N, C-alpha and C positions, 0 to 999 in steps of 0.2 A: 458259778467258776468257783467260789470260796469253799463251796460243800466240803469239798476234799484235804484243797491245799489250808498250809498256813497262811490264813486273811487278817489285813491289816484295813480297817474299815476306814475312810478319808467323809468326814462329814465339811459339806460344803456351805459358809456361810457365806457363799459372793462372791468368794475373791475373784478376781483374773485369772491367775494361773495356780487355782488347785488342780489340774493338770499334770502340770512341775510335780507335785507333791506322789503323785503317781506311779511318773515313770522315772524318777530317783529313786523309788520303794523297789519297783520290779528291776530297774539296772542290778538292783544287788542281789536279785535273784528268790523275792518275798512275792509273793500275789498280793493284790491293793485293787480294791476296790472305792470309787466315788458316792456318795447317793448323797440327798438332800441335808440339809442340818438335821430339821423335825423328823427324820427318821427313827420311829421306837424300837428298844432295842427287842422287839419279839422281831423284828423282820429279818433277823442278824443270828438267826437260832440254829439255823442249817448251816451253817458256815462258822468253821471253824475260825473263829476272831480269838488273835491273838495282843492285837492293841487298837484304840483308838486314836484319828487323828484330828483331830480341830482346826478347820482351817480359820486364812484369815476373809474379812470380808470389809465393806464400806460404812459399815452402820457403828453407831456409838452404843454402849449396851445397857447405859441410863434411858435411853431411846424409849416410848411406852409400844411402838412397831418392832424395836429391833427384832433379831429373829435368837430364839431359846434351842434349846437340846432338849434331848431328855435329862433331865437329872439323876437319873438313877446311873450314868455312867459313871456313878462317881460313890456307887454305894457299892459296889465291888470290888474287887484285887486288881479288873483287865488295866494293864496297862493303857495312861491317854497322857498325847502332848498335845497342849494347846498354839496353836500360832498365831500371832499376833491379837486380832480378834478372838479367836479364839482363846489363847490364855485370858484374855478380861473379863469373856463370859465365864471361865473357868472362879475368874479371881471373885467377881459377883457371887456365883452360886452358890460359892462355896465359904461366903460371910466377910474376903475383904473389900475392898473400894479400888474403884477405877474411878479419876478426876480427867475435865478437861484440861489441857496442856496451853498456856499462853502461844501457841504456833504451832504447827506439823515437825514432824518430824522425817525428814524426806530424805533418802538418799546413802550414800556410804554413812558408815558410822563405824568408832573402836568400840570393839566391847572389850573389856578385863573381866577378868575371870576374877571372885572371890573366895570360892573355897572349890571341893573334889568333885565332881558332880558324872555318874555313868554317861550324860548326854555327850560332855566333853572329854573325856577319856581321850589320854595320848595327843591332845592337840595343844596347842599353847598357850600362853595364859592372856596373849593378846590380838586379839586380828579382827579385820572387817568385817560391816556386817551391811545389811540393804536394811532401812529404814522404811517405814512406810504407815506414819500413823498419828493421830492428833489426841486421842486417848492414850494414859496410861496408869499404871498401877499406884496406889500412893500407902497402902494400909495392904497388907499379904491375912488372905485367910489366917486360921489359928493352925500351927502346925507345920505354914510351909517356911522355907528359909530362900532369901535370895542368893541368884548362885553368879549374877554377873550385870553388868551396870554399863550404861554407854553415856558418860559424864555420868549429872543424876541423878538418868531415870535407868529402873531397874528393868533389867531386859531379859533375865532368867531364870525362873523360880523351880523350887521342887518342895514336894510334900517330904514329912521326918520319916514318915514310915510307911506310907504307902507311893504306888509308882504312878505316877500325879504328876506331869511336868509340865511348864508351859515356855515359852521362846517371846520376848517382843520381835524378832526379827525373821525374816523370810530365809531359811535355807533352802529351798529348793529353789530360789533364781544364782543365774553364775557367778552376780555380784558377791554374794556374799563369799567369801573364802571358811572353803571345809566345808560347806554346805550340805553337801554326799554322806560328808565322812559323818555331823550328825545325825540324818536322820538312820545311815547306816548302825550306827551306836543305838539309836532306842530300837530300833528291828531288831539288834540280836542283843544286844547287853542288856537290854530293859525287857523287851518281849520276848527273848529267849525263844526265836527264829533259825530257822536249820539253812534257812537262804538254798533250797532243794528247787524252788520253782523255775521252768524254762517253757522255752517252748516247745519241745514235744512233750513235754507233761500237760504242756496246757491242752494239745492238741489227744490226748488220750483221754481227759478230764469231757474236754468238747465234745468229741465223740458220743464219750457217755451218756453225755447230758440231752444229747438230741436223741439218743434211744431211747431213753427214757419220759421224753417230751411229746416225742411222736406216735408211743408204743402200737405200733406197726403200720401206722398211718402213712397213708402217699404224702409226695410233695411240690410246689413246685417252685423251681427257684429264679429269682425276673437277675437276669444275667445283665450287665450292662457293657461287658468285655475288659473292661478293669480289673485291677488286681483284688479288692475288695469282695466283690460278686464272683469272682472266679475261685478264691482261696474261700470263701463262702459255700460253694457250689461243689469243691471237690469234698472237704471237709464234713458235710451232708452226706454227699458222696459213699466215704468210708464209713459211715454209720447206717445207711439206707439202702443202698445197692440202686435197684431197679424199680424201688418205691419213688424215687425221684426222677421227675420231669424238669429242662432245664428249660427256660420258655425265653428267645432274645428277641425284642422285639424293634423293629425299627419304625424309630417315633418321627420319623424326618428329621429330626436334630442332631443325628452325626456325623461325623466328620468323614472325607471325604474318604470312602472306597472300603468304611469301616464294618458295613455288614457284611462284606463279602467276606474279607477278612477275618474276621472274628467269629462267622461258622465253619470257616472252615477249623481253624486253632482248634475250637469244643469237640466236633467231632475224629479228626482226624491225627490229634496229636494228645489232648486229653480225653477223647473218649465217655467223653460223657450223651446221656440221652439226652438231645434236643433241638427243639422245636423253633424255626422260627415263623415272627408273626410281622405281616407290612400292616403298620398300622399308619401309615404317613398323614392321608387325608383324615382320620380320624384324631390325630392328634392335632394338627394345623387350621383345619376348621375351627375347634373349641378353641386356640390360639387367635383365630382372624379378630382383629382389632385393639386387641390385649396388649398393652403398655406396662402399668402396671408391675414391679417384679415379684412383689409378693403373688398377687392372683396368678400369673405365668408358673410360678410352682404350685401352688395348690392345685391349677387345672392341670398339670401336667403328673402329679402325686397322686391324685382320683383318676384320672383318669389310666395312667399304666394298673393301678386295682382293678380299675372296672375290664380292660383287655385280661388281666391274670388269672380274675373271678371266671371270665366268658371264656378262655380258653381249659381251666380247670374242669370247667364242666365238661366241656367237650369231649376231653381224657379220664373220665369216671370219678371215681370217688376218692377228690380230694380235698384233704382240711388241712395243711398246711401250705405260707410262703415264708420262705426260706428268701432272703437278703441281707448284706455287704453292710448293713448299717456296721458303724464306727463310731467310738464317743465321739469325736467332734464333733459330728453331727449330730450328737445328742444334745450335749452341753449348749451348741448355735441355738439350735433350734425349741428345748423345751426352757423353759425361768425355775430358777432356784427360790427366786421369792419375786411374784411377783410379774407382770408381764413387759415390763419396762427390759428386763432381760433378755430379753427374744433377739437375738440378732435378726436373722432371717430361717426361714421357715426350710429344711431340705426336706424334699418331696419322698426322702419315704422314711421320714418320724412326722413332725408335725405336719407332712401335707397327705398323712393319713386320715378319711373319712371317718367320722366315729361309728358307723354302722357297717362294719366288714366281714365277712362270710367265712375267711381263713384265718388261720390263729399263725403269729409271727413265729418262725425260727429268727432268730438272729445268733448266731454262734460267735459272733466277729464285735460282737456290741461295746464291750467295756476295755477294748483296743486300741489301739496308736499305728499311722497308717507304718510307721518304721517297725513294731512289731507283727502289722500282719502280712509282709515283705519276709518278715524273717519265719514265720510259720508256713509260708508259700515255700521257701527256702528246703524247710524241714518237710514237706510234703513232695519236695523235688520240682518241685514244677519249672519252669522254662525261665532262665536268668533275663531273658529278653523282657517276657509277661510280668514278672515281678518289680522290674525295674522302671515299667513303663509309668509317664506321669499320670498322676491325678487326671479324672475329667470329670465335667460335675453331671451327674444324675440329671438335672433339667434338661443336658445335653448345650446345645446352640441356641438356646432358648436365651439362657441369661449371658447370653456374649455380645448378646442384639440388643445392645439398646431402644427401645420403642416397638411398636410391632415386628411383627415374626409372618416372612413372608416366605414363598418359595425364588423370588429372586431375593431379595437379602440374604437368605442363607446361602444361595450358589455362592454370593460374592466374596462372605464372610469363608468358607470351604474355602476358598481358593489360598486367599489371602491366609488363614492360619494352615494352611500345607505348605507353604510357604517359609513361613516362619518352622516350624519344623524341621523342613529339608534342612535351612541356612545351621540350625542350632546343633542337628544333627553330624553336621559337613564340620561344622567345627569341635567337634568333639565335646561338648555341654550337654548334652538331653541327658546323662545320666545324673550329671556332678549339680543341676536347675532342679529343687521341686516343681515348676508347674512354670511354663511358658505357653504363649498363644497370643493370636491375636481381638481383636473387639470390634463390633461395629456401630460406630457413632452414631447418634441418630441426628446429626449435621453435616450439613453441604460447607465444601468453601470454595471459592472463587482459586483457578489454575491457570495456566498458558499450554496446553501440548499442542506442538504441532502447528503454533505459529497464529491458535483460537484460543477464547474462550474456554475454558470449561468451569462449570459446579456440579462439582461429583460428593463423595463420600468420605469421610474420615476413617480411616482405621487407626486404633491404636494399639501396640504393643505393646505385651505386658508378659515380665519371668520374673522369678521371683526364688527366692531359698527359702526352706522352711525346715523342722523336725518333724511336726505334726498340723500342719491346716493350723494351728492353732496361733499360731506369730508369725509373720513373715517377712526378711528385708529383700527390697528390690534390686533385684543384680544390674550388677557396674558393668554389663556387656563391652567388650571391644568397640570401639564407633568403627571401625572396620564393618565388622557384623552386623552391629546398626545400618549403615548407608548397603551394603548391599540386599541388607532384608526389607527396605524402603526405593528401593531401586526396583527388587524384582515387583512388587507388590505393585507401585506406579504403574508399574511398563506392561504387568502378564495379569492384574486382574485390570477389565472394565469396568468402569466405574467407581475407580478410586485413585483420587491425583494430591492424596494427604495422608502422609507417617507421623503420626509421635507416639514415645515412648513414657509408658506411667513409672513415675518416678516414686510412687509412695509406696509406704510400707503399710503392714499391720499388726497393729492398731496406727493410727488410726481407722485406715482403709481395711477392707476385706479384699482377702483374694481376686474371687469374679467380683466383675463391675454389678452385679445384681444380685 
């Protein structure tokens, strides 16, 4: 996407919140992309790169296995901003020294400016920042100056002649005062960006790139009914028109009434060329007896691709598969440094088979959920669709802990419908990122009609989030929780207990599997 727009490249050294850097920069109207720390500069030759940001990370630069970027970053005059580990790697690379401190500096600290610097232009001489490090800069590289400190630790540096800057704290998190302004100063005052990137310009670029990628070919689009795949389909439809056929698969893992509602919306409201496929038994037979979450996701991902490829063959010469993959899907499924960083496989990223006959078209791959919703608004989509809560690609399979069966799916569908109805009735649906029911793999003793029962337990989950990368549980009104619990126990046969999930992400994920 950065071939036309002014672009800031963010090199990810494994920081937990690298995506927040991208968000802050995009909010300023400058396009940004996230790439692995070891990406060679040649990877960006087709982009209009105006600057590089080196993210933080959990490693120490003096360890043999520590991540190291392309040293040619410092051979030119393109601006570079190192953050935390990024600062330390830059210092080490350019001839300075980083040492391990006596203890970690974690949390809020008071930053004191020592000299003028474009990064801190129009900011107060002292303000609060958020620290998270164990190592620190001991000796500056040649031609560098210390700009700011927190106590005795050098916390900001700049090169005397070249546009190279480093900060030990994290400007991307809300705990750092003026953090967004610091990033804006970098992209505007140092990188010289104009800040004219908008969702409208994103659409124009995305449509042009889809046309270029497909080169007159035909595509099928994997529709899920959610905002991501719908926006992706609408974008590609704008680019290639009738050469796109949308496929909506009933995998047996959808919510109550969802198949008919989605088909009606796509055909009558969005006027997309859509084909419905009943593959319930195919998916459920593959999932029979499977309890392990990663196996579920990989089975579902592989089965989706198999069905799409089969349907594509029946439609004629199809070369491309369109998916509504978002950046959070990518970052959770693909490790930046080693397999330990993979949180879970998303069916449309890590669940794809190694050998696939269709080429992927993913126009939303670098966007976050709220950005996709803004694209949907620009495209004129129905606000009800745009504000629809996210639904996992593997569907109810990852909301049933343990084996998936028609009986358990029926129990969960009825419970989940009650959660949605009550959340909507309370006027909270669009205020909450996600709210849903989960069927647990346990039974509990209860008393119903003066008799003993031993039946299922349902968990209710509701979270606030901006992009799905972090989330806080919602403190739902007790009266609402009481109504949800009462209705589920009374209306859903086979459930005698309801619990509420009060876990945030991290340490938990939003979905239970």
